[in-house]
BABA-470403 format. One record per residue (C-alpha): x, y, z. Coordinates in steps of 0.05 Angstrom, whole numbers. Example, Ala and Ser with C-alpha at 12.3 -4.5 7.8 and 13.67 -1.06 7.14 Angstrom:
BABA-470403
    east   north      up
     246     -90     156
     273     -21     143
This chain:
BABA-470403
    east   north      up
       0       0       0
      33      64     -23
      20     130      11
       2     188     -32
      39     253     -19
     -11     295     -58
      32     302    -119
       5     270    -181
      64     232    -207
      51     172    -251
     113     136    -224
     107      64    -203
     133      50    -133
     188      -1    -140
     199     -17     -66
     165     -78     -36
     123     -66      25
     141    -122      73
      92    -104     129
      38    -152     104
      89    -207      96
     112    -197     168
      40    -198     192
      26    -264     156
      90    -295     183
      73    -275     255
       3    -304     248
      32    -370     221
      83    -371     278
      27    -364     330
     -14    -418     296
      45    -467     296
      62    -451     369
     -10    -466     389
     -21    -528     347
      48    -562     355
      33    -591     425
     -34    -618     400
      -2    -656     342
      29    -711     385
     -15    -772     376
      11    -811     435
     -31    -864     469
     -26    -866     544
      -6    -935     569
      22    -960     635
      85    -997     618
     104   -1059     659
     161   -1053     708
     219   -1101     700
     287   -1112     731
     343   -1073     697
     385   -1113     648
     460   -1113     644
     491   -1069     591
     522   -1104     532
     595   -1120     543
     642   -1082     497
     697   -1128     475
     766   -1099     471
     788   -1088     399
     844   -1132     372
     907   -1092     358
     945   -1103     293
    1015   -1072     298
    1067   -1064     243
    1135   -1045     270
    1191   -1007     235
    1221   -1071     207
    1154   -1091     176
    1137   -1147     225
    1063   -1157     239
    1035   -1170     308
     965   -1190     331
     958   -1168     404
    1034   -1173     417
    1040   -1240     383
    1082   -1239     319
    1046   -1267     259
    1075   -1286     191
    1043   -1246     135
    1027   -1312      98
     984   -1336     156
     956   -1268     176
     892   -1276     137
     878   -1345     168
     888   -1315     237
     839   -1259     222
     788   -1308     194
     793   -1349     258
     783   -1287     301
     724   -1265     257
     692   -1334     264
     698   -1329     340
     670   -1258     340
     630   -1234     279
     632   -1162     305
     708   -1162     309
     740   -1093     316
     812   -1080     297
     859   -1023     315
     916   -1014     266
     982    -986     292
    1036    -976     240
    1104    -945     251
    1114    -883     210
    1178    -912     181
    1140    -971     150
    1131    -966      74
    1060    -949      52
    1058   -1012      10
    1065   -1056      71
    1008   -1021     107
     965   -1024      44
     977   -1100      38
     956   -1111     111
     894   -1068     101
     876   -1109      39
     883   -1174      78
     838   -1144     132
     786   -1126      79
     790   -1196      47
     777   -1226     116
     711   -1189     118
     728   -1145     177
     689   -1080     172
     708   -1045     236
     779   -1019     229
     810    -960     266
     876    -931     244
     912    -905     306
     952    -841     301
     982    -790     350
     962    -717     353
    1018    -671     329
    1026    -618     382
């Protein structure tokens, strides 16, 4: 709504009057504030009381370590690379949700780490954490 100043100019007002828009938005806000609590369609029931259950036991992840010489260890036990996949398959069979932590010395060649990660993937282990240290 434009206000006339008494002059008879045939100019079109190019500014948008946002007052009606603000009014509409405030009305919508009030409507949503009032109706939101009424929109929960919950049915009131009295739930039975039971004894608390024990929390699920988190198993400690198995640590795979590659030292600076390229030797592979499973939880402090040295493993030959040729039998590494068989060891992982046995661990996976014992625990289908097996978690691994991979520690690799920074002096180890990337190719060695990539081979170990490929063996882990072939063994079907999906939960792998690569352990690093924060640089401070």
